[in-house]
C-alpha positions as CSV (number, residue, x, y, z in Angstrom):
1,M,-28.7,61.1,45.4
2,N,-25.5,60.1,43.6
3,T,-25.3,61.9,40.3
4,D,-21.8,60.6,39.3
5,I,-21.4,59.5,35.7
6,R,-20.7,55.7,36.1
7,V,-18.2,54.2,33.6
8,V,-17.2,50.7,32.6
9,V,-13.8,50.4,30.9
10,A,-13.3,47.4,28.5
11,D,-9.8,46.8,27.1
12,D,-7.7,43.6,26.9
13,E,-4.6,45.5,28.2
14,R,-4.5,45.9,31.9
15,M,-2.2,48.9,31.7
16,V,-4.8,50.7,29.5
17,R,-7.6,49.9,31.9
18,T,-5.5,51.1,34.9
19,A,-4.6,54.3,33.2
20,L,-8.2,55.1,32.1
21,R,-9.5,54.3,35.6
22,A,-6.9,56.6,37.2
23,I,-7.7,59.5,34.9
24,L,-11.5,59.2,35.3
25,D,-11.6,58.5,39.1
26,A,-9.5,61.6,39.7
27,E,-12.3,63.7,38.2
28,P,-15.2,65.0,40.3
29,G,-18.5,63.5,39.1
30,L,-16.9,60.6,37.2
31,R,-16.6,57.1,38.7
32,V,-15.3,53.8,37.1
33,V,-17.6,51.1,38.4
34,G,-16.2,48.1,36.5
35,E,-13.7,46.7,34.1
36,A,-13.6,44.0,31.4
37,A,-10.7,42.3,29.6
38,T,-12.7,40.7,26.8
39,G,-15.8,41.5,24.7
40,A,-17.8,38.8,26.3
41,E,-16.9,40.0,29.8
42,A,-17.8,43.6,28.8
43,V,-21.3,42.5,27.9
44,S,-21.7,40.6,31.2
45,V,-20.3,43.5,33.3
46,V,-22.4,46.1,31.6
47,R,-25.6,44.0,32.0
48,E,-24.8,43.7,35.7
49,L,-23.7,47.2,36.6
50,R,-25.7,49.3,34.1
51,P,-23.2,52.1,33.7
52,D,-23.9,55.4,32.0
53,V,-20.9,55.2,29.6
54,V,-18.8,52.4,28.3
55,L,-15.2,52.9,27.0
56,M,-14.9,49.9,24.6
57,D,-11.8,48.7,22.9
58,V,-12.6,47.8,19.3
59,R,-10.3,44.7,19.2
60,M,-10.6,42.3,22.1
61,P,-10.6,38.5,22.6
62,E,-13.6,36.2,22.4
63,I,-15.8,38.8,20.7
64,D,-14.7,42.2,19.5
65,G,-15.9,45.6,20.5
66,I,-18.3,45.7,17.5
67,R,-20.2,42.5,18.5
68,A,-20.1,43.5,22.2
69,T,-21.7,46.9,21.3
70,E,-24.4,45.1,19.4
71,Q,-25.2,42.7,22.2
72,I,-25.2,45.4,24.9
73,L,-27.6,47.7,22.9
74,A,-29.9,44.8,22.0
75,S,-30.2,43.4,25.5
76,L,-30.9,46.5,27.6
77,D,-34.0,48.7,27.5
78,T,-31.9,51.7,28.6
79,P,-28.4,50.9,27.3
80,P,-25.4,53.0,28.2
81,R,-23.6,55.3,25.8
82,I,-20.7,53.4,24.2
83,V,-17.5,55.1,23.1
84,V,-15.1,53.1,21.1
85,V,-11.4,53.5,22.1
86,T,-9.0,52.8,19.3
87,T,-5.4,53.2,18.2
88,F,-6.2,54.3,14.7
89,E,-8.7,57.0,13.7
90,N,-9.3,56.1,10.1
91,D,-10.3,52.5,10.7
92,S,-13.1,50.4,9.2
93,Y,-13.5,48.7,12.6
94,V,-14.3,52.0,14.2
95,Y,-16.8,52.8,11.4
96,D,-18.4,49.4,11.9
97,A,-18.7,50.0,15.6
98,L,-20.4,53.3,14.9
99,R,-22.8,51.6,12.6
100,A,-23.5,49.0,15.3
101,G,-24.6,51.8,17.7
102,A,-21.5,53.2,19.3
103,A,-22.1,56.9,20.1
104,G,-18.6,58.0,19.2
105,F,-14.9,57.1,19.3
106,L,-11.8,58.2,21.1
107,L,-8.1,57.7,20.3
108,K,-6.0,55.9,22.8
109,R,-3.4,58.6,22.5
110,A,-5.9,61.3,23.4
111,A,-4.9,63.7,26.2
112,A,-6.4,63.1,29.6
113,E,-8.5,66.2,29.4
114,D,-9.9,65.1,26.1
115,L,-10.9,61.8,27.6
116,V,-12.7,63.5,30.5
117,Q,-14.4,65.9,28.2
118,A,-15.6,63.1,25.9
119,V,-17.1,61.1,28.8
120,R,-18.9,64.1,30.1
121,L,-20.1,65.1,26.6
122,I,-21.3,61.7,25.6
123,A,-23.2,61.2,28.9
124,R,-25.2,64.3,28.1
125,S,-26.1,62.8,24.7
126,D,-26.9,66.3,23.2
127,S,-24.0,66.5,20.9
128,L,-21.9,64.6,18.4
129,L,-18.6,63.5,19.8
130,F,-15.7,65.0,17.7
131,P,-18.0,65.7,14.7
132,S,-15.2,66.3,12.1
133,A,-13.7,62.9,12.9
134,V,-17.1,61.2,12.6
135,R,-17.8,63.0,9.3
136,G,-14.4,61.9,8.0
137,L,-15.2,58.2,8.7
138,A,-18.7,58.5,7.3
139,A,-17.4,60.2,4.1
140,E,-14.7,57.5,3.8
141,Y,-16.7,54.4,4.4
142,G,-20.4,55.5,4.2
143,R,-20.2,56.1,0.4
144,R,-19.2,52.4,0.0
145,Q,-22.6,51.5,1.6
146,A,-24.6,54.0,-0.3
147,S,-27.5,52.8,-2.4
148,A,-30.8,54.1,-3.7
149,A,-32.3,56.8,-1.4
150,P,-34.4,55.0,1.3
151,P,-38.0,56.0,1.9
152,W,-37.3,58.1,5.0
153,V,-35.6,60.7,2.8
154,A,-38.9,61.6,1.2
155,R,-40.7,61.7,4.5
156,L,-38.4,64.4,6.0
157,T,-40.0,67.8,6.0
158,E,-37.8,70.7,4.7
159,R,-37.2,71.8,8.3
160,E,-36.2,68.3,9.4
161,A,-33.8,68.0,6.5
162,D,-32.2,71.2,7.6
163,V,-32.0,69.8,11.2
164,L,-30.3,66.6,10.0
165,R,-27.7,68.6,8.1
166,L,-27.0,70.7,11.2
167,M,-26.8,67.5,13.3
168,A,-24.2,66.2,10.9
169,A,-22.3,69.4,11.3
170,G,-22.1,68.7,15.0
171,L,-24.5,71.3,16.3
172,T,-26.2,70.8,19.7
173,N,-30.0,71.3,20.2
174,A,-29.3,74.8,21.5
175,E,-27.1,75.6,18.5
176,I,-29.7,74.3,16.1
177,A,-32.4,76.3,17.8
178,E,-30.3,79.5,17.5
179,R,-29.4,78.8,13.8
180,L,-33.0,78.1,12.8
181,R,-34.4,80.9,15.1
182,V,-36.7,78.5,16.9
183,G,-37.2,77.7,20.6
184,P,-35.1,75.0,22.2
185,A,-38.1,72.8,22.7
186,T,-39.0,73.0,19.0
187,A,-35.4,72.1,18.0
188,K,-35.5,69.1,20.4
189,T,-38.8,68.0,18.8
190,H,-37.3,68.3,15.3
191,V,-34.3,66.3,16.3
192,A,-36.5,63.6,17.8
193,A,-38.5,63.4,14.6
194,V,-35.3,63.0,12.5
195,L,-34.2,60.2,14.7
196,A,-37.5,58.5,14.5
197,K,-37.8,58.8,10.7
198,T,-34.2,57.7,10.0
199,G,-34.5,54.9,12.5
200,A,-31.3,56.1,14.2
201,R,-30.6,55.4,17.8
202,D,-28.8,58.7,18.3
203,R,-27.1,61.6,16.5
204,T,-24.1,59.5,15.5
205,Q,-26.2,56.9,13.8
206,A,-28.2,59.6,12.2
207,V,-25.1,61.0,10.6
208,I,-23.9,57.6,9.5
209,T,-27.4,57.0,8.0
210,A,-27.4,60.4,6.2
211,Y,-24.1,59.6,4.5
212,E,-25.0,56.0,3.6
213,S,-28.3,57.1,2.1
214,G,-26.6,59.7,-0.1
215,F,-28.6,62.4,1.7
216,I,-25.3,64.0,2.6
217,T,-22.4,63.7,0.2
218,P,-18.7,64.2,1.1
219,G,-17.2,67.5,0.2
């Protein structure tokens, strides 16, 4: 059985796609199965190939990476993990992509080993990709969305509230279990409850939601 992590690369620059493919295909267990030059093409290719991870340029012709992310996540029962690839870290487009459901982001100038690590990490889906960078974006743009505390805040148990704070700090399930002195299965159950109550698709969206609700404040 083939256990390779299957990747689709979506970027309107051929050189970028070629470079990303070369880096990933050279790594054991990683395989680029398709490419796309526009947002609309990305949606079509992902629907056809059903990869595990998509590297999505945030600015592309036809439809941008934000809309493409929304369409992919809305149209597949088991969608891939989407990582936004961007030139600028502190970018409202990146934040909007995370709000739309992207699981994380990666800078185009990132070193090859960081790219490989990011793809492997995001495919496991048990950690927040580059938590300090995600927190920075959430602190910068999330407070602009903040309003009255939503109902889910009151529905969190004290333990679930602790878990959400630890998720926002970038801890994995295993690290949460160790910090709270509970078993791994218990930590996983708490994380699942937090995602369900916040309505978040994954850890990244849970962090975004926590900042936008005012549950977590910058600083």
